[in-house]
Phi, psi and omega in degrees: 000318183294323177299322179293322179290324179292334181295338180284347177061029176241151177299141180262126178246122183243130179245126175253109185276139174052057176274120187282322184238000180089359181290326184295307179295328177296316179297321178297314180298319179294323178297319179293316180296327180293339178288342179055037178264098184290341181276349182278118177262125184214161172219144178243123180244140177226156176237145177266146177292132179252115178293144178258118179257132178238132178271121179270131180270000000 
């Protein structure tokens, strides 16, 4: 998958939604690095789950 994305010559932006412990974005980054494609420019962004607290009256 990464060689096809690198052929477009645009930076690759990957978003890992609601990563609880940080393992998901780390795994994604390692997968990209394992391809050894030095021409691939990428960034991995992740968000942490934010609990919603509601005050009951």
